N, C-alpha and C positions, 0 to 999 in steps of 0.2 A: 505492501500500500504505500502512498505519494503522499496523501492528505487523508487525514481523519478528522472527524468535527466531534464536539462532546455530543454523547448520545449514541454513536454508533454503533453498531453490533459488527462483534469480530470475532475470529476464530485464531488461535497459536497454530500455526501452522504445522509445526512438529510434533507438539504434547496434544493438540487436540480440542485443549479446553476453550469454552468462549467465556465472552464478557463483553461489559460495557467500554466503551470508551469515558474517562470523567472528566478528562483535563489534558490540553496539549499542550505543554512551554512551549512560549515562545524563545526561549535560547537553545532549547533542546528541540527543534524540531524536527529530528530523524528519531524521536520515541513519543511515547504517550501513554500516560496511566489509564488504566486497565481494570475495572473491579471486576476478577474471576467470576462467572456465573454459582460455579461450586464452592464455592469459598466462603468459610463462615469470619476468616478476615476482613474486616471492617476498612479497613484499609485498602487502598487501589495498591497497585505494582505497575513499575516504570516499564515499560516494555520498547525494545526498538521495533519500531516502523516495518522491517525486514522482513519480522516473524509473524507479524501479523496478516491476517486476509478479511476479508468482507466475509459475514456469518449470514449465512441464508435463511 
């Protein structure tokens, strides 16, 4: 993915988990904060955009 916006549903390319983009840091434009759907952790994780694809 070259660009994502807040609220985009995404899937991790290699691990297969899905989540929702919570924020795209301006200084780290090649990363996005993603909240995993399957995680009980309330905090999102920073994921490289190269590891994400759109979730259908």
